[in-house]
KOLPARO-990730 format. One record per residue (C-alpha): residue in one letter; x, y, z; residue number from 0. Coordinates in nm, 4 decimals, decimal comma. Layout:
- residuo; east; north; up; num
- a; X; Y; Z; NUM;
...
This chain:
- residuo; east; north; up; num
- x; -0,6877; 0,6287; -2,1316; 0;
- x; -0,3606; 0,4622; -2,2179; 1;
- x; -0,0063; 0,5625; -2,1335; 2;
- x; 0,1449; 0,2872; -2,3459; 3;
- x; 0,1770; 0,2448; -2,7191; 4;
- x; -0,0810; 0,0185; -2,8816; 5;
- x; 0,1999; -0,2098; -2,9934; 6;
- x; 0,3114; -0,2785; -2,6335; 7;
- x; 0,2876; -0,6430; -2,5252; 8;
- x; -0,0143; -0,7305; -2,3090; 9;
- x; 0,0231; -0,6836; -1,9372; 10;
- x; 0,0709; -0,9973; -1,7222; 11;
- x; -0,2913; -1,0250; -1,6050; 12;
- x; -0,4597; -0,9223; -1,9311; 13;
- x; -0,7731; -1,1321; -1,9813; 14;
- x; -0,8325; -1,1857; -1,6085; 15;
- x; -1,1605; -1,0472; -1,4734; 16;
- x; -1,1676; -0,9309; -1,1106; 17;
- x; -1,4895; -0,8242; -0,9384; 18;
- x; -1,4368; -0,6410; -0,6122; 19;
- x; -1,6875; -0,5721; -0,3383; 20;
- x; -1,4582; -0,3448; -0,1429; 21;
- x; -1,4325; -0,0151; 0,0390; 22;
- x; -1,1784; 0,1935; 0,2307; 23;
- x; -0,8149; 0,0836; 0,1647; 24;
- x; -0,7379; -0,2866; 0,2123; 25;
- x; -0,9674; -0,4430; -0,0472; 26;
- x; -0,9247; -0,1602; -0,3000; 27;
- x; -0,5458; -0,1975; -0,2749; 28;
- x; -0,5734; -0,5617; -0,3798; 29;
- x; -0,7850; -0,4622; -0,6788; 30;
- x; -0,5504; -0,1775; -0,7703; 31;
- x; -0,2474; -0,4072; -0,7767; 32;
- x; -0,4283; -0,6571; -0,9997; 33;
- x; -0,5598; -0,3737; -1,2197; 34;
- x; -0,2166; -0,2178; -1,2599; 35;
- x; -0,0914; -0,5598; -1,3696; 36;
- x; -0,3497; -0,5669; -1,6464; 37;
- x; -0,6597; -0,7358; -1,5043; 38;
- x; -1,0059; -0,6036; -1,5830; 39;
- x; -1,1121; -0,4927; -1,2355; 40;
- x; -1,4783; -0,4097; -1,1793; 41;
- x; -1,5635; -0,2194; -0,8636; 42;
- x; -1,9151; -0,2890; -0,7383; 43;
- x; -2,0419; 0,0198; -0,5579; 44;
- x; -2,3712; 0,0937; -0,3817; 45;
- x; -2,5990; 0,3247; -0,5787; 46;
- x; -2,4946; 0,6180; -0,3590; 47;
- x; -2,1262; 0,5388; -0,4126; 48;
- x; -1,8287; 0,4145; -0,2169; 49;
- x; -1,8181; 0,6394; 0,0886; 50;
- x; -1,4442; 0,6981; 0,0435; 51;
- x; -1,5370; 0,9198; -0,2514; 52;
- x; -1,6390; 1,1855; -0,0001; 53;
- x; -1,4112; 1,1431; 0,3021; 54;
- x; -1,2358; 1,4455; 0,4483; 55;
- x; -0,8933; 1,4886; 0,6059; 56;
- x; -0,6605; 1,1897; 0,5968; 57;
- x; -0,9163; 0,9912; 0,3973; 58;
- x; -0,9507; 1,2436; 0,1150; 59;
- x; -0,6930; 1,0632; -0,0987; 60;
- x; -0,8258; 0,7096; -0,0519; 61;
- x; -1,0543; 0,6813; -0,3546; 62;
- x; -0,8312; 0,8400; -0,6218; 63;
- x; -0,5243; 0,6597; -0,4900; 64;
- x; -0,6591; 0,3058; -0,4724; 65;
- x; -0,9187; 0,2911; -0,7517; 66;
- x; -0,7363; 0,3764; -1,0735; 67;
- x; -0,7472; 0,1338; -1,3667; 68;
- x; -1,0898; 0,0076; -1,2552; 69;
- x; -1,4429; 0,0093; -1,3897; 70;
- x; -1,7407; 0,1046; -1,1721; 71;
- x; -2,0826; -0,0543; -1,1630; 72;
- x; -2,3407; 0,0786; -0,9162; 73;
- x; -2,5825; -0,1834; -0,7795; 74;
- x; -2,8372; -0,1940; -0,4998; 75;
- x; -2,7723; -0,5327; -0,3410; 76;
- x; -3,0840; -0,4944; -0,1272; 77;
- x; -3,2953; -0,4920; -0,4431; 78;
- x; -3,3585; -0,8440; -0,5843; 79;
- x; -3,2730; -0,7366; -0,9384; 80;
- x; -2,9578; -0,5564; -0,8263; 81;
- x; -2,8486; -0,8650; -0,6344; 82;
- x; -2,9233; -1,0800; -0,9379; 83;
- x; -2,6850; -0,8640; -1,1422; 84;
- x; -2,4180; -0,8862; -0,8719; 85;
- x; -2,4361; -1,2652; -0,8593; 86;
- x; -2,4226; -1,2941; -1,2377; 87;
- x; -2,1277; -1,0546; -1,2503; 88;
- x; -1,9387; -1,2277; -0,9686; 89;
- x; -1,9883; -1,5705; -1,1210; 90;
- x; -1,8318; -1,4426; -1,4449; 91;
- x; -1,5114; -1,3475; -1,2649; 92;
- x; -1,1758; -1,5166; -1,2305; 93;
- x; -1,1262; -1,3418; -0,8965; 94;
- x; -1,3699; -1,1931; -0,6474; 95;
- x; -1,2247; -0,9727; -0,3729; 96;
- x; -1,4131; -0,8437; -0,0710; 97;
- x; -1,3415; -0,6763; 0,2616; 98;
- x; -1,6725; -0,6594; 0,4442; 99;
- x; -1,7388; -0,7896; 0,7941; 100;
- x; -1,7613; -1,1696; 0,8304; 101;
- x; -2,1005; -1,2966; 0,7183; 102;
- x; -2,2061; -0,9953; 0,5085; 103;
- x; -2,1267; -1,1456; 0,1691; 104;
- x; -2,2717; -1,4832; 0,2688; 105;
- x; -2,5988; -1,3107; 0,3682; 106;
- x; -2,6362; -1,1839; 0,0113; 107;
- x; -2,5493; -1,5166; -0,1502; 108;
- x; -2,2149; -1,3706; -0,2575; 109;
- x; -1,9908; -1,5796; -0,0332; 110;
- x; -1,7385; -1,8292; -0,1652; 111;
- x; -1,9533; -2,1362; -0,1057; 112;
- x; -2,2430; -2,0019; -0,3118; 113;
- x; -2,0372; -1,8515; -0,5932; 114;
- x; -1,8042; -2,1506; -0,6283; 115;
- x; -2,1132; -2,3617; -0,7019; 116;
- x; -2,1699; -2,1384; -1,0043; 117;
- x; -1,8030; -2,1192; -1,1060; 118;
- x; -1,5666; -2,3843; -0,9744; 119;
- x; -1,2706; -2,1934; -1,1208; 120;
- x; -1,3435; -1,8871; -0,9055; 121;
- x; -1,0720; -1,7507; -0,6776; 122;
- x; -1,2220; -1,5665; -0,3826; 123;
- x; -1,0095; -1,3296; -0,1738; 124;
- x; -1,1286; -1,2271; 0,1710; 125;
- x; -0,9681; -0,9220; 0,3319; 126;
- x; -1,0474; -0,9323; 0,7013; 127;
- x; -0,9298; -0,8004; 1,0348; 128;
- x; -0,8193; -1,1403; 1,1635; 129;
- x; -0,7784; -1,4875; 1,0216; 130;
- x; -1,0299; -1,7425; 1,1588; 131;
- x; -0,9783; -1,7795; 1,5324; 132;
- x; -1,0727; -1,6204; 1,8662; 133;
- x; -1,0492; -1,2639; 1,7314; 134;
- x; -1,2180; -1,3125; 1,3951; 135;
- x; -1,5425; -1,1351; 1,4859; 136;
- x; -1,3719; -0,8270; 1,6278; 137;
- x; -1,3931; -0,5043; 1,4316; 138;
- x; -1,0429; -0,4192; 1,3123; 139;
- x; -0,8849; -0,1018; 1,1832; 140;
- x; -0,5256; -0,0356; 1,0859; 141;
- x; -0,4773; 0,1543; 1,4127; 142;
- x; -0,6359; -0,1267; 1,6170; 143;
- x; -0,3955; -0,3912; 1,4895; 144;
- x; -0,0970; -0,1568; 1,5124; 145;
- x; -0,1719; -0,1151; 1,8823; 146;
- x; -0,2337; -0,4808; 1,9615; 147;
- x; 0,0302; -0,6111; 1,7221; 148;
- x; 0,3340; -0,4313; 1,8628; 149;
- x; 0,3910; -0,1842; 1,5790; 150;
- x; 0,2654; 0,1231; 1,7672; 151;
- x; 0,4841; 0,0233; 2,0628; 152;
- x; 0,7888; -0,0034; 1,8373; 153;
- x; 0,7180; 0,3248; 1,6554; 154;
- x; 0,6499; 0,5466; 1,9567; 155;
- x; 0,8620; 0,6468; 2,2496; 156;
- x; 0,8327; 0,4465; 2,5736; 157;
- x; 0,4899; 0,5053; 2,7219; 158;
- x; 0,3715; 0,6838; 2,4083; 159;
- x; 0,2569; 0,4288; 2,1462; 160;
- x; 0,2301; 0,5829; 1,8021; 161;
- x; 0,0730; 0,4486; 1,4862; 162;
- x; 0,2785; 0,4539; 1,1688; 163;
- x; 0,2116; 0,7579; 0,9518; 164;
- x; 0,0346; 0,5693; 0,6728; 165;
- x; -0,2119; 0,2802; 0,6385; 166;
- x; 0,0653; 0,0216; 0,6373; 167;
- x; -0,1445; -0,2820; 0,7276; 168;
- x; -0,4364; -0,1952; 0,5003; 169;
- x; -0,2020; -0,1431; 0,2061; 170;
- x; 0,0174; -0,4460; 0,2727; 171;
- x; -0,2864; -0,6591; 0,3565; 172;
- x; -0,4257; -0,5741; 0,0136; 173;
- x; -0,0903; -0,6547; -0,1434; 174;
- x; -0,0851; -0,9958; 0,0243; 175;
- x; -0,4403; -1,0512; -0,0991; 176;
- x; -0,3169; -0,9806; -0,4526; 177;
- x; -0,0189; -1,2138; -0,4036; 178;
- x; -0,2561; -1,4860; -0,2872; 179;
- x; -0,4839; -1,4266; -0,5859; 180;
- x; -0,1940; -1,4530; -0,8318; 181;
- x; -0,0639; -1,7691; -0,6641; 182;
- x; -0,4139; -1,9190; -0,6811; 183;
- x; -0,4357; -1,8303; -1,0505; 184;
- x; -0,1116; -2,0204; -1,1103; 185;
- x; -0,2412; -2,3181; -0,9141; 186;
- x; -0,5702; -2,3084; -1,1048; 187;
- x; -0,3758; -2,3406; -1,4294; 188;
- x; -0,2601; -2,6819; -1,3040; 189;
- x; -0,5739; -2,8030; -1,1226; 190;
- x; -0,8574; -2,6291; -1,3060; 191;
- x; -1,0119; -2,5299; -0,9750; 192;
- x; -1,0283; -2,2081; -0,7809; 193;
- x; -0,9953; -2,1596; -0,4064; 194;
- x; -1,0588; -1,9240; -0,1183; 195;
- x; -0,7756; -1,6942; -0,0062; 196;
- x; -0,7655; -1,5048; 0,3240; 197;
- x; -0,5560; -1,1971; 0,4034; 198;
- x; -0,5847; -1,0260; 0,7420; 199;
- x; -0,4756; -0,6994; 0,9027; 200;
- x; -0,3615; -0,8424; 1,2362; 201;
- x; -0,1554; -1,1199; 1,0844; 202;
- x; -0,0027; -0,8710; 0,8417; 203;
- x; 0,0983; -0,6490; 1,1327; 204;
- x; 0,2534; -0,9424; 1,3203; 205;
- x; 0,4537; -1,0250; 1,0068; 206;
- x; 0,5832; -0,6671; 1,0061; 207;
- x; 0,7068; -0,6899; 1,3660; 208;
- x; 0,8355; -1,0449; 1,3204; 209;
- x; 1,1934; -0,9188; 1,3066; 210;
- x; 1,1558; -0,7792; 1,6592; 211;
- x; 0,9975; -1,1030; 1,7814; 212;
- x; 1,2893; -1,2929; 1,6320; 213;
- x; 1,5341; -1,0508; 1,7944; 214;
- x; 1,3902; -1,1539; 2,1315; 215;
- x; 1,4015; -1,5220; 2,0376; 216;
- x; 1,7674; -1,4949; 1,9348; 217;
- x; 1,9001; -1,2667; 2,2091; 218;
- x; 1,6583; -1,3103; 2,4967; 219;
- x; 1,6379; -0,9301; 2,5116; 220;
- x; 1,3120; -0,7507; 2,4362; 221;
- x; 1,3310; -0,5034; 2,1482; 222;
- x; 1,3204; -0,1419; 2,2622; 223;
- x; 1,0941; 0,1057; 2,0791; 224;
- x; 1,2726; 0,2484; 1,7774; 225;
- x; 1,3380; 0,5932; 1,9328; 226;
- x; 1,5120; 0,4182; 2,2260; 227;
- x; 1,6680; 0,1276; 2,0424; 228;
- x; 2,0338; 0,0378; 2,0691; 229;
- x; 2,1374; 0,0922; 1,7101; 230;
- x; 2,3608; -0,1604; 1,5367; 231;
- x; 2,5577; 0,1350; 1,3981; 232;
- x; 2,7049; 0,4339; 1,5761; 233;
- x; 2,6292; 0,6948; 1,3123; 234;
- x; 2,2679; 0,6327; 1,2223; 235;
- x; 2,0574; 0,9297; 1,3271; 236;
- x; 1,8910; 1,2614; 1,2411; 237;
- x; 2,1151; 1,5676; 1,2744; 238;
- x; 2,0313; 1,9397; 1,2718; 239;
- x; 2,2495; 2,1494; 1,0420; 240;
- x; 2,3557; 2,5139; 1,0176; 241;
- x; 2,0497; 2,6351; 0,8279; 242;
- x; 1,8112; 2,4602; 1,0656; 243;
- x; 1,7441; 2,1789; 0,8197; 244;
- x; 1,7425; 1,8241; 0,9504; 245;
- x; 1,9046; 1,5344; 0,7706; 246;
- x; 1,9405; 1,1633; 0,8366; 247;
- x; 2,3073; 1,0623; 0,8183; 248;
- x; 2,4675; 0,7216; 0,8498; 249;
- x; 2,7981; 0,5376; 0,8409; 250;
- x; 2,7266; 0,1668; 0,8751; 251;
- x; 3,0732; 0,0158; 0,8384; 252;
- x; 3,4301; 0,0885; 0,9410; 253;
- x; 3,5062; 0,1820; 0,5807; 254;
- x; 3,2221; 0,4341; 0,5746; 255;
- x; 3,3362; 0,5775; 0,9077; 256;
- x; 3,6853; 0,6333; 0,7701; 257;
- x; 3,5405; 0,7877; 0,4545; 258;
- x; 3,3220; 1,0193; 0,6628; 259;
- x; 3,6160; 1,1373; 0,8746; 260;
- x; 3,8373; 1,1926; 0,5699; 261;
- x; 3,5662; 1,3843; 0,3838; 262;
- x; 3,5161; 1,6266; 0,6733; 263;
- x; 3,8808; 1,6347; 0,7824; 264;
- x; 3,8093; 1,4823; 1,1223; 265;
- x; 4,1412; 1,3045; 1,1770; 266;
- x; 4,1062; 1,3334; 1,5548; 267;
- x; 3,7885; 1,1255; 1,5429; 268;
- x; 3,9209; 0,8829; 1,2827; 269;
- x; 4,2246; 0,7923; 1,4928; 270;
- x; 4,0623; 0,8068; 1,8361; 271;
- x; 4,1115; 0,4522; 1,9751; 272;
- x; 3,7682; 0,4725; 2,1390; 273;
- x; 3,6124; 0,4947; 1,7921; 274;
- x; 3,8288; 0,2312; 1,6211; 275;
- x; 3,5589; -0,0195; 1,5299; 276;
- x; 3,1836; -0,0026; 1,4773; 277;
- x; 3,1152; -0,1794; 1,8047; 278;
- x; 3,3528; 0,0603; 1,9823; 279;
- x; 3,1610; 0,3503; 1,8357; 280;
- x; 2,8240; 0,2004; 1,9340; 281;
- x; 2,9428; 0,1698; 2,2936; 282;
- x; 3,0796; 0,5240; 2,2756; 283;
- x; 2,7648; 0,6827; 2,1260; 284;
- x; 2,6989; 0,8997; 2,4359; 285;
- x; 3,0362; 1,0651; 2,3718; 286;
- x; 3,0472; 1,0447; 1,9910; 287;
- x; 2,7044; 1,1783; 1,8926; 288;
- x; 2,7335; 1,5104; 2,0799; 289;
- x; 3,0694; 1,5675; 1,9069; 290;
- x; 2,9157; 1,5023; 1,5665; 291;
- x; 2,6122; 1,7193; 1,6385; 292;
- x; 2,8287; 2,0148; 1,7443; 293;
- x; 3,0491; 1,9901; 1,4346; 294;
- x; 2,7668; 1,9409; 1,1869; 295;
- x; 2,5943; 2,2580; 1,3122; 296;
- x; 2,8589; 2,4504; 1,1191; 297;
- x; 2,7653; 2,2935; 0,7817; 298;
- x; 2,4696; 2,3779; 0,5590; 299;
- x; 2,2364; 2,1033; 0,4424; 300;
- x; 2,3500; 2,1656; 0,0824; 301;
- x; 2,7143; 2,1159; 0,1774; 302;
- x; 2,6486; 1,8020; 0,3836; 303;
- x; 2,4365; 1,6521; 0,1052; 304;
- x; 2,7154; 1,7117; -0,1473; 305;
- x; 2,9813; 1,5563; 0,0776; 306;
- x; 2,7709; 1,2479; 0,1443; 307;
- x; 2,6655; 1,2194; -0,2211; 308;
- x; 3,0207; 1,2573; -0,3522; 309;
- x; 3,1513; 0,9935; -0,1113; 310;
- x; 2,8739; 0,7382; -0,1487; 311;
- x; 2,7590; 0,7722; 0,2130; 312;
- x; 2,3944; 0,7137; 0,3163; 313;
- x; 2,1926; 1,0299; 0,3780; 314;
- x; 1,8412; 1,1615; 0,3377; 315;
- x; 1,6622; 1,4939; 0,3710; 316;
- x; 1,3532; 1,4865; 0,5925; 317;
- x; 1,0827; 1,5382; 0,3306; 318;
- x; 0,7128; 1,6013; 0,3727; 319;
- x; 0,4730; 1,4044; 0,1478; 320;
- x; 0,3774; 1,7109; -0,0583; 321;
- x; 0,7422; 1,7752; -0,1427; 322;
- x; 0,7629; 1,4426; -0,3260; 323;
- x; 0,5613; 1,5799; -0,6187; 324;
- x; 0,8747; 1,7763; -0,7114; 325;
- x; 1,1240; 1,5000; -0,6390; 326;
- x; 1,3633; 1,4894; -0,9369; 327;
- x; 1,4143; 1,1129; -0,9208; 328;
- x; 1,0408; 1,0325; -0,9110; 329;
- x; 0,9776; 1,2643; -1,2024; 330;
- x; 1,2734; 1,1402; -1,4068; 331;
- x; 1,1850; 0,7728; -1,3603; 332;
- x; 0,8121; 0,8038; -1,4274; 333;
- x; 0,7110; 0,7325; -1,0696; 334;
- x; 0,4143; 0,9701; -1,0868; 335;
- x; 0,1256; 0,9618; -1,3325; 336;
- x; -0,1637; 1,1948; -1,4100; 337;
- x; -0,5191; 1,1062; -1,3134; 338;
- x; -0,8457; 1,2986; -1,3265; 339;
- x; -1,0234; 1,3413; -0,9941; 340;
- x; -1,3845; 1,2260; -0,9926; 341;
- x; -1,5376; 1,3591; -0,6721; 342;
- x; -1,5350; 1,6527; -0,4353; 343;
- x; -1,4622; 2,0183; -0,4960; 344;
- x; -1,1777; 1,9374; -0,7365; 345;
- x; -1,3741; 1,6901; -0,9507; 346;
- x; -1,2461; 1,7083; -1,3072; 347;
- x; -0,9097; 1,8466; -1,2031; 348;
- x; -0,5843; 1,6693; -1,2803; 349;
- x; -0,3601; 1,5296; -1,0083; 350;
- x; -0,0553; 1,3095; -0,9988; 351;
- x; -0,0567; 0,9732; -0,8258; 352;
- x; 0,2148; 0,7293; -0,7272; 353;
- x; 0,2619; 0,4099; -0,9274; 354;
- x; 0,3519; 0,0610; -0,8139; 355;
- x; 0,7207; 0,0597; -0,7152; 356;
- x; 0,8388; -0,1803; -0,9844; 357;
- x; 0,9218; -0,2055; -1,3519; 358;
- x; 0,8399; -0,4903; -1,5872; 359;
- x; 1,0381; -0,5314; -1,9069; 360;
- x; 1,1890; -0,1909; -1,8386; 361;
- x; 0,8527; -0,0141; -1,8092; 362;
- x; 0,6516; 0,1285; -1,5220; 363;
- x; 0,2955; 0,0033; -1,4852; 364;
- x; 0,0970; 0,3153; -1,5668; 365;
- x; -0,2551; 0,4520; -1,5534; 366;
- x; -0,4806; 0,3144; -1,8286; 367;
- x; -0,8075; 0,4275; -1,6707; 368;
- x; -0,8722; 0,7240; -1,4444; 369;
- x; -1,0492; 0,6495; -1,1137; 370;
- x; -1,4029; 0,5827; -1,2369; 371;
- x; -1,7060; 0,8000; -1,1884; 372;
- x; -1,9787; 0,6321; -0,9871; 373;
- x; -2,1466; 0,3739; -1,2119; 374;
- x; -1,9499; 0,4935; -1,5129; 375;
- x; -1,9417; 0,1464; -1,6687; 376;
- x; -2,2759; 0,0113; -1,5452; 377;
- x; -2,4499; -0,0011; -1,8834; 378;
- x; -2,1535; -0,1476; -2,0728; 379;
- x; -2,0978; -0,4163; -1,8095; 380;
- x; -2,4655; -0,5106; -1,8017; 381;
- x; -2,4477; -0,5610; -2,1769; 382;
- x; -2,1499; -0,7986; -2,1392; 383;
- x; -2,3626; -1,0014; -1,8949; 384;
- x; -2,6337; -1,0468; -2,1563; 385;
- x; -2,8786; -0,7756; -2,0522; 386;
- x; -3,0544; -0,6078; -2,3426; 387;
- x; -3,1345; -0,2389; -2,3737; 388;
- x; -3,4933; -0,2855; -2,2510; 389;
- x; -3,3781; -0,4844; -1,9477; 390;
- x; -3,1152; -0,2228; -1,8645; 391;
- x; -3,3765; 0,0517; -1,8862; 392;
- x; -3,6034; -0,1522; -1,6582; 393;
- x; -3,3245; -0,2022; -1,4054; 394;
- x; -3,2708; 0,1737; -1,4010; 395;
- x; -3,6416; 0,2417; -1,3547; 396;
- x; -3,6497; -0,0030; -1,0662; 397;
- x; -3,3451; 0,1771; -0,9174; 398;
- x; -3,1677; -0,1563; -0,8933; 399;
- x; -2,8690; -0,0032; -1,0753; 400;
- x; -2,7305; 0,3467; -1,1149; 401;
- x; -2,4846; 0,5234; -1,3386; 402;
């Protein structure tokens, strides 16, 4: 499937082959980023499929979200012939990405040391819980590193740590893996040699909270959890309006404060000496915010949105994820693209997915290939590796491959 005209210039990573031995979110995100940028990304799945194809609840969207623009080959790595195919495929790659526990890939002869002997130009991206060190053999999850890395503390209220509402470390860890892969490709162009790249959940999480660590280093004061933080701006909060709707409203400069007061006709607040400057207003928040809350209760969300929009003031409705499918900006700017679901009760149905949040040469990076069916490309990929029809049939009979 192609969403671009055939005359479009090639994508940045066209001609790059990526083989991924990945599951869940972190590793697949790396492959998705490289695939969206034009690489041929081949997902190696066990013969019974990536288990994220069949997850329930919060995991139900993992496979269709993070595996578009990829090919699927189904191999039994425990079978000698299946492993032989995997090694041949991996050694043909520019990039191999994996996110299994330390030692798993090495056990199969698919670690960097073994594969780099077959292809010295290979770039090998490990997605792990921790970079090498005292924690490296711990089992990590996004929630684990959010708890130990300070993010859950910063997100929740005091005494009530709370994980962020999405897989922030898995997704960003995969993005950093892709950044490392692209940097290594650039370096390979100069040196002719590949290298091993490591991206880790815990270190990603620490990078995310680095601003709060630096706040402590600069001020000597520990950062308070976000719900209890001392805001840098007086008007920077969620307010309840007349119709019961909630809206985030902000005025982050003296100019915006004056604009806000003029727009609503609040001269008494504008000229109150206790609210003269931003820092005055921050110190006076216990008095100011109740005044604003009481006044805003008389305005509908539609009216407040119009006033803030017309005056260039920051505001936001409190949207739920499912509401974003109808967001006029996302739809007008091509931020959503159609895919065909491959698994579960809705297999074969169409759904819309979110694209990478960037444009290149004025264009969004779209969906060229629906999330693949299990082993959809097994036969075609085996042929590119030099296997003939009889050998492919034999591999199927031996149950070393599927699809």
